[in-house]
N, C-alpha and C positions, 0 to 999 in steps of 0.2 A: 313920699318917699316909702320904698315897697317893704313891708316888714317880712322879716325872715321866717319862714314854716317852722313852727314849734320842733318838729322832727329833727330839725338840722341842728340843734342848739348844742348836740352832745359831739358834734364833728371836731376832731383835733384835740377833745381833752384826753386827760392822762389820767388813768383808772388802775387801781389795785384793788383785787378781789383775795380775802384770806379765807381759806378751805376751798380753793379755786379749781380742786382737781376732780371734783365729783358733785352730784345731786345739785340744788340749788345753787351752790357757787359755781360750778361749770356752766350751767344754765345763764345765770346772770354775766357771768364771762362772756359767752356767745353773744348774748343780747347788747351787750354794752358796744362790742365790735361791731356788730351789726347796724348799731346807730352810729359809730365813726368814732369811738373811742381807741386809742392806744393801750392797750391792756396788760398788765402783768398779773398774771396767776402763781399764786403762792400756796404752797403745801408742803406738808411735813414728808409725806412720802414720794422721792422721786421718781421710781417707776408709774405709781397712779398719776403723777403731777405730768410726765412725760404723754401716758397714754391719753389724759383728759386735753392736753394742749393738741394733740395730733386729731383728736376728735374735732375740737372744736374750730381748729383751721379748715379741716373736710367740709364741715357745715356751714362755715360762715365765707371761707373763702379769704379771710384774714390771717395776719400773722401775729401771735402772739409772745411776749417775753415771759418767762417762767424762773421762778425763785424758791428752792427749797427752805422752809422755815419753819421750825416750831414757834406757834405763838405762844408759849409757856415761856420762851427765852425774850427776854427784853431787849439784850442786846441784839440779837437775831434779827428781831421784829424793827428795831430802829435802822439795821443796816440794811434790809430789804425797801423800806419807805426811802431812805436815801437812796440805793440805789435806781428805785422807781423815777423819784423827783429829777435826777443826773440823766437819766436816759431819755427822758422825753422833755427836758427842760420845764421842769413843775409836775406837781401832782394835783388833781381837781377835783377827783372822786376814789374815796375809799370804802369797800362793804367790807367790815368785821363779821366775817361769816363762820370763821373755823369753830367747830364743836365736835362735841361726842354725845352718845346716849347709851346709857345704860338701862335694859328693860329687866327688871325682876322684881317682886318682891321683896320690902325692904328685908326681910329676914334671912333672902339668900344673896343679898348683895355682896359682893368680893370685898375684901380690906381695900380700903382707899379709895371707892367708888365716888364721894362726896368731895372727898379731895381733888381728884381726877376730872370732876364734872367742874368746880370750882375754878382749876387752876386755867383749864383750857377754856371754857364758856367765858365766864366772867375775866378770868386774869388775862386771857388774851384779847378780850375786848380791850380792856385798860390799856395793855400795852401797845396794840394797834391806835388806839384812839390817841394815847399820849405821843407816840411817836408820829402820829401823821399832823395833830393840829397845827404845828407852826408853817409845814406845807401847805395844808389848806386854807389859811388866813392869807397866805401871801397869793393864791391862784387869782388871778386877773379874771377867772369866768364866775367867780365865788365857789368857795370849797363846799365840797358836800361830802358828810360823813355819814353812813348808814351803817347799824348795827342790827343784825339780825337776831330776834329775839322768838318768842314762840308764845302760842295760846298757853301753853306749858307753864310759861312763866307768870300768866294772869290767872291760874288757877291750879292748884294742885293735882297731878294727874295720877291716880293711884299706880305702883309698878313703874313711875317714872320720877323718883323722888330726886334723886342727884340733879336730873337734866333740870326739871322744875324749879329747884333751888337756884340752880346757876342761872337759870333763864331770868328769873325773877330781879336776882341780882344785876343782870344786865339790863334789866329795864329800867331799875332805879338810876344806873350809871347815863344812860339815854336822856331820860329826864332831866337829872341833873346837868349835864353836858348842855343839852338845849337850853335850859335857862341862864348858865355861865356865858354861854356864845351868842346869847341875844344881842343883836346890833353889831354883831362882826360880820364881816364879809363870807359867812359860811352858814350851812344848814346842817341840823343834825336829825335825823331820822332814825326811829327805832321801828322796825316791821315787825310785827307778831303772825307770821302766817300759822296756818294750820298745821298739826302733825302729820311729819313726811316720813316715808322709809327710805333711810338712809344705808343702815347696815353699819354706822359707826362702831357698835358693838356687838358681839355675837350674844344669843340667849342664853339663859343659865344651863348647865347640864341636866338633861333630862326632863328637861320643858318643854315638851314637843309644842306646847299651844303658843310660844312664844317664837316659834321657827319663822313664821311670817314676815316678822318685823327684822332677820336679817337675811331673807332669801332674796331681798331685791339689790343686794348691798355693794358688791366685791365690783363688779365691772365699770363703775364710774357712769358712762353715758345712759346706761339702762336705767341705772337708780336714780336718775335725773328725769325720768319721763314724768313722774308723778309731780313734780317740781315745775313744768314747764307754765302751768298757769301762774305759780307765785314768781315768775320772773317778769310777767308783763304787768303787776298792777302799779298804777300810778303813786307820785311822790310828790309833796309840797317843793314850790319855787326855793333858789338858795334865798336865805335870809328870812324865810317866814314859819321856819320852823315846822313842827309837826306834834300831835299828841301820839306819846310814846306808844299809847293803847290802839291807835290805828293801824290797821294792815293796811300796807303799801308796799311799794320797791322803789327803786332808784330813778326810773325811765319814765319820762314825763309823756 
């Protein structure tokens, strides 16, 4: 009996990527499509999502489904998950990638910076995971949930405190979900890549030394250039779990 090459194992699987319109999320969407997945890209900015999907389609020659969704809205996330499940007859892969980043000394942070980071990074991951788990458990291929953390969640990074706190909470979520789903027909992997420029938030006024953090941000595909190597890292097979502190990604 001839074994199937490992690189073909994602062909025909349904994937959903939140924060899929730019940077790492955009490149993961494109990479999944190149590996044969039917990809739904979700993001809260409709224009940016449209540009990102057009770029990914031109790059890969594949078609992408899109969904405008703010991951802070639990009902909106549940609706997008259901749409992706219905559209492709199931949902096999979910990447919870949506996030924000604020770059400033703590004394210069705008009001609500910590709440915004927690609501989007941690709350968004909770909403995505809880909505997706039933579909992933039902996946015949073995569901795969990937939470995008950061090395900034493993150690406190000066001038990135809201981001680091939220990513630390996300890492704990991933570790707990991995333990609680052990033995189920799915894997939970938490990815902790190095810091990348995404332009999620502009630098504080008058702080020219932070301008580099935002300079690569707003054009989507160009901002993703520094993320390309992150989209190629291996991850564990379904059911085998992963150490949440291990850097990896979804494609084996």
